[in-house]
C-alpha positions as CSV (number, residue, x, y, z in Angstrom):
1,M,96.5,114.8,94.3
2,T,96.1,111.4,96.0
3,V,98.5,109.8,98.4
4,L,99.3,107.1,95.8
5,A,100.2,109.7,93.2
6,L,102.5,111.5,95.7
7,L,104.2,108.3,96.4
8,D,104.7,107.6,92.7
9,Y,106.1,111.2,92.2
10,A,108.5,110.7,95.1
11,S,109.7,107.3,94.0
12,V,110.2,108.5,90.4
13,L,112.3,111.5,91.6
14,V,114.6,109.5,93.9
15,F,114.9,106.5,91.6
16,A,115.7,108.9,88.7
17,L,118.6,110.3,90.8
18,T,120.0,106.8,91.4
19,G,119.7,106.0,87.7
20,A,121.6,109.2,86.8
21,L,124.3,108.3,89.3
22,V,124.8,104.9,87.7
23,A,124.9,106.6,84.3
24,S,127.7,108.9,85.7
25,R,129.6,105.8,86.7
26,A,129.2,104.5,83.2
27,Q,130.3,107.9,81.8
28,L,127.2,108.3,79.5
29,D,126.1,111.4,77.6
30,P,123.1,113.5,78.6
31,V,120.7,111.4,76.5
32,G,122.1,108.2,78.2
33,F,121.6,109.9,81.6
34,A,118.0,110.6,80.7
35,F,117.3,107.2,79.4
36,V,118.7,105.3,82.4
37,A,117.1,107.7,84.8
38,C,113.6,107.3,83.2
39,L,114.0,103.5,82.9
40,T,114.9,103.3,86.6
41,A,112.2,105.8,87.7
42,V,109.2,104.2,85.9
43,G,110.3,100.6,85.3
44,G,108.9,99.0,88.5
45,G,105.7,101.1,88.3
46,T,105.2,100.2,84.7
47,V,105.3,96.4,85.4
48,R,103.0,96.9,88.3
49,D,100.4,98.8,86.3
50,L,100.6,96.3,83.4
51,L,100.1,93.3,85.8
52,L,97.3,95.0,87.6
53,D,95.7,96.1,84.3
54,R,95.7,99.7,85.3
55,H,95.0,101.9,82.3
56,P,96.7,104.1,81.3
57,V,100.1,103.2,82.8
58,F,100.8,105.9,85.3
59,W,103.4,107.8,83.4
60,V,101.5,107.6,80.1
61,G,98.5,109.2,81.8
62,Q,100.6,111.8,83.4
63,P,103.8,112.6,81.4
64,A,105.0,114.9,84.2
65,Y,106.7,111.8,85.7
66,I,109.0,111.5,82.6
67,L,109.8,115.2,82.8
68,I,110.7,115.0,86.5
69,A,113.0,112.0,85.8
70,T,114.6,113.8,82.9
71,A,115.2,116.9,85.0
72,A,116.7,114.8,87.7
73,A,119.0,113.2,85.2
74,L,120.3,116.5,83.8
75,L,120.8,117.8,87.4
76,V,123.1,114.9,88.2
77,F,124.8,115.2,84.8
78,F,126.0,118.7,85.7
79,T,126.7,118.1,89.4
80,A,127.9,114.5,89.8
81,H,131.5,115.5,89.7
82,L,131.0,117.4,92.9
83,V,130.1,114.3,94.8
84,E,133.0,112.6,96.6
85,S,131.5,109.1,96.7
86,R,128.8,108.5,94.1
87,Y,128.4,104.9,95.1
88,R,127.6,105.8,98.7
89,W,125.0,108.3,97.5
90,L,123.7,105.7,95.1
91,V,123.0,103.0,97.7
92,W,121.4,105.4,100.2
93,L,119.2,107.2,97.7
94,D,118.3,103.7,96.4
95,S,117.2,102.7,99.9
96,F,114.9,105.6,100.2
97,A,113.5,105.0,96.6
98,L,113.0,101.4,97.4
99,S,110.9,102.1,100.5
100,I,108.8,104.7,98.8
101,A,108.2,102.6,95.8
102,V,107.2,99.5,97.8
103,A,104.6,101.6,99.6
104,A,103.3,103.0,96.3
105,G,103.0,99.5,94.7
106,T,101.4,98.0,97.8
107,G,99.0,100.9,98.1
108,A,98.0,100.6,94.4
109,A,97.2,96.9,94.8
110,L,95.3,97.4,98.1
111,A,93.2,100.1,96.4
112,L,92.1,97.5,93.9
113,D,91.3,95.1,96.7
114,K,93.7,92.4,95.4
115,P,94.5,89.2,97.3
116,T,97.2,89.4,99.9
117,V,99.8,87.6,97.8
118,I,99.3,89.9,94.9
119,V,99.5,93.0,97.1
120,V,102.8,91.9,98.5
121,L,104.2,90.9,95.0
122,M,103.1,94.3,93.6
123,G,104.9,96.1,96.3
124,M,108.1,94.0,95.7
125,A,107.9,94.5,91.9
126,T,107.4,98.3,92.1
127,G,110.3,98.6,94.5
128,C,112.8,96.2,92.9
129,L,112.4,96.1,89.2
130,G,113.4,99.6,88.2
131,G,116.7,99.3,90.0
132,L,117.3,95.9,88.5
133,M,116.7,97.3,85.0
134,R,119.1,100.2,85.8
135,D,121.9,98.0,86.9
136,V,121.6,95.4,84.1
137,V,121.5,98.1,81.4
138,C,124.6,99.8,82.9
139,N,126.5,96.5,83.4
140,E,126.6,96.9,87.2
141,V,126.2,94.1,89.7
142,P,122.5,94.5,90.6
143,L,121.9,95.8,94.2
144,V,119.0,93.4,94.3
145,L,121.4,90.5,93.9
146,K,124.3,91.6,96.1
147,Q,125.4,88.4,98.0
148,G,123.4,88.1,101.2
149,E,122.4,91.7,101.4
150,L,118.8,92.6,102.5
151,Y,117.0,94.1,99.5
152,V,114.1,92.1,98.1
153,S,113.4,90.8,101.6
154,C,113.1,94.4,102.8
155,A,110.4,94.9,100.1
156,L,108.7,91.7,101.2
157,F,108.5,92.6,104.9
158,G,107.5,96.2,104.1
159,A,104.6,95.1,101.9
160,A,103.6,92.4,104.4
161,T,103.5,95.0,107.2
162,A,101.1,97.2,105.2
163,V,98.8,94.2,104.5
164,A,98.9,93.0,108.2
165,T,98.2,96.5,109.7
166,T,95.5,97.2,107.2
167,A,93.8,93.9,108.1
168,L,94.0,95.0,111.7
169,G,92.1,98.1,110.9
170,L,94.8,100.7,110.5
171,P,93.9,103.4,107.9
172,G,95.7,103.3,104.6
173,L,98.1,106.2,105.0
174,P,99.6,105.1,108.4
175,A,99.8,101.5,107.1
176,L,101.8,102.7,104.0
177,G,104.0,104.8,106.2
178,L,104.8,101.8,108.3
179,C,105.4,99.8,105.2
180,A,108.0,102.4,104.0
181,L,109.6,102.6,107.5
182,V,110.0,98.8,107.9
183,C,111.4,98.5,104.4
184,W,113.9,101.3,104.9
185,S,114.9,100.3,108.4
186,L,115.8,96.8,107.2
187,R,117.8,98.1,104.2
188,A,119.6,100.7,106.3
189,G,120.5,98.0,108.9
190,S,122.0,95.9,106.1
191,L,124.1,98.9,104.9
192,L,125.1,100.1,108.3
193,F,125.4,97.0,110.4
194,G,125.9,94.3,107.8
195,W,122.6,92.5,108.3
196,R,122.6,89.6,106.0
197,L,120.6,86.5,105.0
198,P,122.4,83.2,104.9
199,V,123.7,82.3,101.5
200,Y,123.9,78.9,99.8
201,K,127.3,77.2,100.0
202,S,127.9,74.2,97.9
203,R,129.3,71.0,99.4
204,P,131.2,68.2,97.7
205,P,128.9,65.2,97.0
206,R,129.1,62.3,99.4
207,Q,130.9,59.3,98.2
């Protein structure tokens, strides 16, 4: 099994757990849990593969990804009531899933020798779009769009780190490890210490 496949498996598992936690907050049935978990788990990777023209799409070629996401959904369905703060678990699991998925998307684009801009965008898409789909479907405020929070910017800097270190001659695996580390560190800093980006504030027009 390749490193990229392992990253995809890991991101699918952790993103599926976050999807199931959001489904628990929405009080869905087991089928709803499985749907949201699978959507979250493979959404970003599906967009990545379609844009990169990778055939077949990763979970179509290997249905085990869907089975893993469904198993994660059922696990959460039967255990979510044991968790004291599901939202706290959600945001932290999502931070890990984000960092893993950004590394997976970045690595997939690097393996195809895509231009720098495309590599960074594929890392961002893989990391952010599944969670965005999850939150929109379940009528949650998307974590991606929380006011001022570092999220998409974490994916941007993580993917850019992989591109820069690869250009400097660092092998693929350490470069992707640094990508995930930078991404997660920024997201964790936002959650723990309130790191924020400045937000736009409207001003009354001048007379």
